[in-house]
N, C-alpha and C positions, 0 to 999 in steps of 0.2 A: 446149117444152119435152117433157113428157110427161102421162100424165092424173093423175099424182099429185102433181107438181110443175110451179106455175106462176107466171108473173110477170106484172104489171101494175103500171103505173106510178101505177095509185091506191091500192095495197096496199104498205105497207113501202117505200116511195120506190123500188118497181120491183123489189127483190130476190125470187130465187127462192124461193117458197114452199110449204108443203104447200098442195096444193089445199082450199081450204074453209076455211083456217085463216089468221093472221098468224104463222105461226112460219116463221121463215126456216131456209133450206136450211142455212146456215152456223153456226148457232145447233146445229143439232142435230149438225153434224159437229165443232163446236167442244166439246159437250158432251162425245160420243164418245172426242175426243182428250184430255180431260181426264179421262179414266176412267170415267164413266159407262157403264152397259149398255145394252143395248137394252130389256131390261126396265127399267130405271132410269126411260128414256126413255117408254116406254109409260106407266108410272106417273104422271109428271111432265104427260103430256099423254094425256089419256084419250081424247081424239077422237081422236086418232093411231092407225095399226096399223104391224103390222112392216112390211109391204109400204110404207108409206110413208116410213119409216124406212130401209128400203132404196133406196127408190127416189133418194133424197138421193145416195148415191154414184153413181148414174148419172149425174146432170147433171153430177156434176165428172168423168167419166171419158169421158165424148163429147168429141170432134175440134169445135172450135168451128167 
């Protein structure tokens, strides 16, 4: 993936997650799509950085 996004079969059933957390990329994107702002996510997940959130977009836009 990249430095901020990882996937392991031992964490969240192999879903892409923010590194060092159990926060799935799809959850971050879902929250943003439902109207939450980046600032809302930073408050909801204090261990996550703005760069972590932005890295979620990179995972979804890179060709497979």
